[in-house]
C-alpha positions in Angstrom: -0.4 -12.0 29.9 3.3 -12.5 29.0 5.1 -9.7 27.1 6.6 -12.3 24.6 4.9 -14.8 22.4 4.4 -18.2 24.0 6.8 -20.9 22.9 4.5 -22.9 20.7 3.9 -23.6 17.0 0.3 -22.7 17.2 -1.0 -19.2 17.2 -2.7 -17.9 20.2 -5.6 -15.4 19.9 -4.5 -12.2 21.8 -5.6 -8.7 22.4 -4.0 -6.2 19.9 -2.0 -4.6 22.7 -0.8 -7.6 24.5 2.4 -8.5 22.6 5.5 -6.3 22.3 8.2 -8.2 20.5 8.1 -9.9 17.1 10.6 -11.6 14.9 9.5 -10.6 11.4 7.6 -7.3 11.9 10.6 -5.1 11.0 11.3 -7.2 7.9 7.7 -6.7 6.6 7.9 -3.0 7.4 11.1 -2.7 5.3 9.5 -4.6 2.5 6.4 -2.4 2.6 8.4 0.8 2.5 10.7 -0.4 -0.3 7.9 -1.4 -2.6 6.0 1.7 -1.8 8.9 4.0 -2.8 9.9 2.0 -5.9 6.3 1.9 -7.2 6.0 5.6 -6.8 9.5 6.4 -8.4 9.3 4.0 -11.3 5.8 3.5 -12.3 3.3 6.0 -11.0 3.3 8.6 -13.7 3.6 6.3 -16.8 0.4 5.4 -18.6 0.6 2.2 -20.6 -2.0 0.0 -22.4 -3.1 -3.4 -23.3 -5.0 -4.2 -26.6 -8.4 -5.8 -26.1 -9.7 -8.5 -28.4 -11.7 -5.9 -30.3 -8.7 -3.8 -31.0 -9.4 -1.2 -28.4 -6.5 0.0 -26.3 -7.2 -0.1 -22.6 -5.0 2.3 -20.6 -3.6 1.6 -17.1 -1.0 3.1 -14.9 2.2 1.2 -15.1 2.8 1.1 -11.3 -0.2 -1.1 -10.9 2.0 -4.1 -11.7 3.9 -3.8 -8.4 2.2 -1.3 -6.1 -0.6 -3.9 -5.1 2.1 -5.9 -3.3 2.3 -3.2 -0.7 -1.5 -3.7 -0.1 -0.9 -7.4 0.3 1.8 -6.7 2.9 -0.6 -4.3 4.6 -3.1 -7.1 4.7 -0.6 -9.4 6.3 0.5 -6.9 8.8 -3.0 -6.2 9.9 -4.1 -9.8 10.1 -1.1 -11.0 12.0 0.1 -8.0 14.1 -3.2 -6.0 14.4 -4.3 -2.5 13.2 -2.2 -0.5 15.6 1.1 -1.9 14.4 -0.1 -1.7 10.7 -0.8 2.0 11.4 2.8 2.4 12.5 4.0 0.9 9.3 1.6 3.1 7.2 2.9 6.3 8.9 6.5 5.0 8.4 5.8 4.7 4.7 4.2 8.2 4.6 7.3 9.6 6.1 9.5 7.8 3.6 7.3 9.2 0.7 7.7 12.7 2.3 11.5 12.4 2.4 11.7 11.0 -1.1 9.7 14.0 -2.4 11.9 16.4 -0.5 15.1 14.8 -1.6 13.9 14.7 -5.3 13.0 18.4 -5.2 16.4 19.4 -3.8 18.5 17.2 -6.1 16.5 18.3 -9.2 16.8 21.9 -8.2 20.5 21.8 -7.7 22.4 23.3 -10.8 24.1 20.6 -12.9 27.8 20.6 -13.4 29.0 22.1 -16.7 28.8 19.6 -19.6 26.5 17.1 -17.8 23.7 16.2 -20.4 21.3 14.5 -18.1 19.5 17.4 -16.4 16.5 17.3 -18.7 16.0 13.6 -18.3 16.6 13.8 -14.6 13.9 16.5 -14.3 11.5 14.3 -16.5 11.9 11.2 -14.3 12.3 12.8 -10.7 10.8 16.2 -11.1 7.3 15.4 -10.2 5.1 18.4 -9.5 3.9 19.0 -6.0 0.4 18.3 -7.3 1.5 14.7 -8.0 3.3 14.4 -4.7 0.4 15.5 -2.7 -2.0 13.4 -4.7 0.3 10.3 -4.1 0.6 10.9 -0.3 -3.1 11.7 0.2 -4.2 8.6 -1.8 -1.7 6.4 0.0 -2.8 7.5 3.5 -6.7 7.2 2.7 -6.3 3.8 0.8 -4.0 2.1 3.3 -5.9 3.1 6.4 -9.2 2.2 4.9 -7.7 -1.2 3.8 -6.4 -1.9 7.3 -9.5 -0.7 9.0 -11.9 -2.8 7.0 -9.8 -5.9 7.2 -9.5 -5.5 11.1 -13.2 -5.0 11.5 -14.1 -7.9 9.2 -11.8 -10.1 11.2 -13.9 -9.3 14.3 -17.1 -9.7 12.5 -16.1 -13.1 11.0 -14.4 -14.4 14.1 -11.2 -14.8 12.2 -12.6 -16.9 9.4 -12.8 -16.3 5.7 -9.4 -14.6 5.3 -10.0 -14.5 1.5 -13.1 -12.4 1.9 -11.4 -10.1 4.3 -8.3 -9.5 2.1 -10.3 -9.0 -1.1 -13.0 -7.0 0.6 -10.6 -4.6 2.2 -8.7 -4.3 -1.1 -11.9 -3.3 -3.0 -12.3 -0.5 -0.6 -8.7 0.6 -0.1 -7.5 0.4 -3.6 -10.7 1.9 -4.9 -10.2 4.9 -2.8 -6.5 5.1 -3.7 -7.2 5.0 -7.5 -10.1 7.4 -7.2 -8.1 10.0 -5.3 -4.6 9.8 -6.9 -5.2 10.0 -10.7 -7.8 12.7 -10.9 -6.1 14.7 -8.2 -2.6 14.3 -9.9 -3.4 14.4 -13.6 -6.9 15.8 -14.2 -6.7 18.7 -16.8 -3.1 18.0 -17.7 -2.0 17.6 -21.4 -1.6 13.9 -22.3 -4.4 12.9 -19.8 -7.7 13.4 -21.6 -10.6 12.8 -19.3 -11.7 9.5 -20.9 -8.2 8.1 -20.6 -8.1 9.2 -16.9 -11.4 7.4 -16.2 -10.0 4.3 -17.9 -6.9 4.4 -15.8 -8.9 4.9 -12.5 -11.1 1.9 -13.3 -8.4 -0.3 -14.6 -6.2 0.4 -11.6 -9.0 -0.6 -9.3 -9.8 -3.8 -11.3 -6.2 -4.9 -11.7 -5.3 -4.2 -8.1 -8.3 -6.2 -6.9 -7.6 -9.0 -9.4 -3.9 -9.1 -8.1 -5.2 -9.6 -4.5 -7.5 -12.4 -5.5 -4.8 -14.1 -7.6 -2.3 -13.9 -4.8 -4.8 -15.1 -2.2 -3.0 -18.6 -1.8 0.3 -16.7 -1.2 -1.4 -14.6 1.4 -2.8 -17.6 3.2 0.7 -19.2 3.2 2.5 -16.2 4.5 -0.1 -15.4 7.1 -0.2 -19.0 8.3 3.6 -19.2 8.6 3.9 -15.9 10.4 1.2 -16.7 12.9 2.8 -20.0 13.7 6.3 -18.5 13.9 5.2 -15.5 16.0 2.8 -17.6 18.1 0.0 -15.0 17.9 -3.2 -14.3 16.1 -4.1 -10.6 17.0 -7.7 -9.6 17.1 -8.4 -5.8 17.4 -10.8 -5.8 20.3 -10.7 -2.6 22.0 -8.4 -1.0 19.5 -8.4 2.7 18.9 -8.9 3.0 15.1 -7.9 6.6 15.0 -5.4 6.9 12.2 -3.5 9.5 14.3 -3.3 7.3 17.3 0.0 6.4 18.7 -0.7 3.7 21.2 0.3 0.1 20.2 
């Protein structure tokens, strides 16, 4: 089979390892990593709430408003380019998270210049404990790989049909594991995070992320369809090595 996608507007079903060159893969990787880093920097550690009709305040993590977009991009990557190339993007995101944590640690630890008033605020925003860093990176890896694996397997089971069921089903698994791992591992037992609030945040994270995926299903369909036509492929992961630590594409 040719190394390059065929010159056609219709996607061709190919084996996951058949194609080497893509036009939009790098752009999706960049978007994935950017959203991942920004979600972790800006929204991961802030609990917020909405007031229910009965007056009860329901807590949720602020990062949930944007972090699910990374899962949607992960769905698109797996659906269009296959599990192996999605795996490469996941590890790229993991490396970026690790470097972000290392850089934040170094910058926060540097002594501030005399008279600079922002050190306390800087430590509050960027001085995440290693517990939070480890929780974030662990939850990210487990959730993203589970999401990609479930979607790729379901694509084989369904013969490439019912994309909506694959994206939502994989999100239920992946986002569920992400929320279940991150918040208890990062915040359980800390002041300001009573157990009942922690459980609310875990459940609300899972529900909101899944609802986001469902609401954006038409967008996912449009993006997936456009990419398959432009790239000229529709990758099925037949014979793919699903080992998260595999390197073969």
